[in-house]
VMD Tcl script that draws the C-alpha trace (Angstrom):
set ca {
  {-54.96 -6.43 -65.92}
  {-57.02 -4.09 -63.75}
  {-59.94 -5.46 -61.78}
  {-63.30 -4.64 -63.34}
  {-64.55 -2.89 -60.20}
  {-61.57 -0.53 -60.18}
  {-62.15 0.31 -63.84}
  {-65.83 0.98 -63.13}
  {-65.03 3.24 -60.16}
  {-62.47 5.24 -62.16}
  {-65.02 5.66 -64.97}
  {-67.71 6.75 -62.49}
  {-65.37 9.31 -60.90}
  {-64.50 10.72 -64.32}
  {-68.18 11.05 -65.24}
  {-68.93 12.73 -61.92}
  {-66.13 15.23 -62.55}
  {-67.50 15.92 -66.05}
  {-70.98 16.43 -64.66}
  {-69.75 18.80 -61.95}
  {-67.79 20.80 -64.53}
  {-70.86 21.01 -66.79}
  {-72.98 22.10 -63.80}
  {-70.59 25.00 -63.22}
  {-71.41 26.26 -66.72}
  {-75.15 25.47 -66.57}
  {-76.33 25.52 -62.93}
  {-79.98 24.86 -63.80}
  {-80.50 21.08 -63.74}
  {-83.53 21.08 -66.10}
  {-81.69 23.18 -68.67}
  {-78.56 21.02 -68.38}
  {-80.60 17.85 -68.88}
  {-82.30 19.35 -71.93}
  {-78.99 20.46 -73.39}
  {-77.42 17.04 -72.83}
  {-80.34 15.12 -74.31}
  {-80.53 17.36 -77.37}
  {-76.79 17.17 -77.96}
  {-76.73 13.38 -77.59}
  {-79.52 13.16 -80.18}
  {-77.44 15.36 -82.50}
  {-74.36 13.17 -82.00}
  {-76.47 10.04 -82.61}
  {-77.73 11.54 -85.87}
  {-74.18 11.96 -87.15}
  {-73.07 15.43 -86.12}
  {-69.41 15.53 -85.21}
  {-68.18 16.25 -81.70}
  {-66.89 19.72 -80.83}
  {-64.17 18.24 -78.61}
  {-61.74 15.40 -79.16}
  {-63.37 12.26 -77.68}
  {-61.28 10.34 -75.21}
  {-60.91 6.56 -75.28}
  {-64.16 4.78 -74.35}
  {-66.18 8.02 -74.26}
  {-69.90 7.58 -74.70}
  {-71.91 10.28 -76.43}
  {-73.20 11.62 -73.10}
  {-69.58 12.03 -71.95}
  {-68.77 13.96 -75.13}
  {-71.79 16.22 -74.62}
  {-70.85 16.87 -70.96}
  {-67.27 17.68 -71.99}
  {-68.53 20.07 -74.71}
  {-70.64 21.92 -72.13}
  {-67.89 21.90 -69.49}
  {-65.40 23.37 -71.97}
  {-67.84 26.07 -73.07}
  {-68.28 24.71 -76.60}
  {-72.07 24.60 -76.14}
  {-74.21 27.31 -74.61}
  {-77.94 27.65 -74.01}
  {-79.89 30.52 -75.48}
  {-83.18 31.07 -73.71}
  {-85.94 33.04 -75.42}
  {-88.05 34.71 -72.74}
  {-90.27 36.51 -75.26}
  {-92.65 33.53 -75.38}
  {-92.90 33.59 -71.59}
  {-93.55 37.34 -71.59}
  {-96.24 36.92 -74.26}
  {-98.01 34.31 -72.15}
  {-97.91 36.59 -69.11}
  {-99.45 39.45 -71.11}
  {-102.55 37.40 -71.92}
}
mol new
graphics top color blue
foreach p $ca { graphics top sphere $p radius 0.5 }
foreach p [lrange $ca 0 end-1] q [lrange $ca 1 end] { graphics top cylinder $p $q radius 0.2 }
display resetview
């Protein structure tokens, strides 16, 4: 049996690696946070994951893995911003 602290540290390292991999795909922190929160809401509402979940994965881990693997991308519509600037 592994000590609880060791299990926690391994889990924290894994999540940090997932976050760093996701940040490579989406370097803007606000956009990454919005993507993660929206995707977690979608997973909570019953949408299936785009990657195979690993044992003990939480929905945020699944969302980070989806972004890190390029399964999710952000599309930004700048036309609304341009329209506001024209006013």
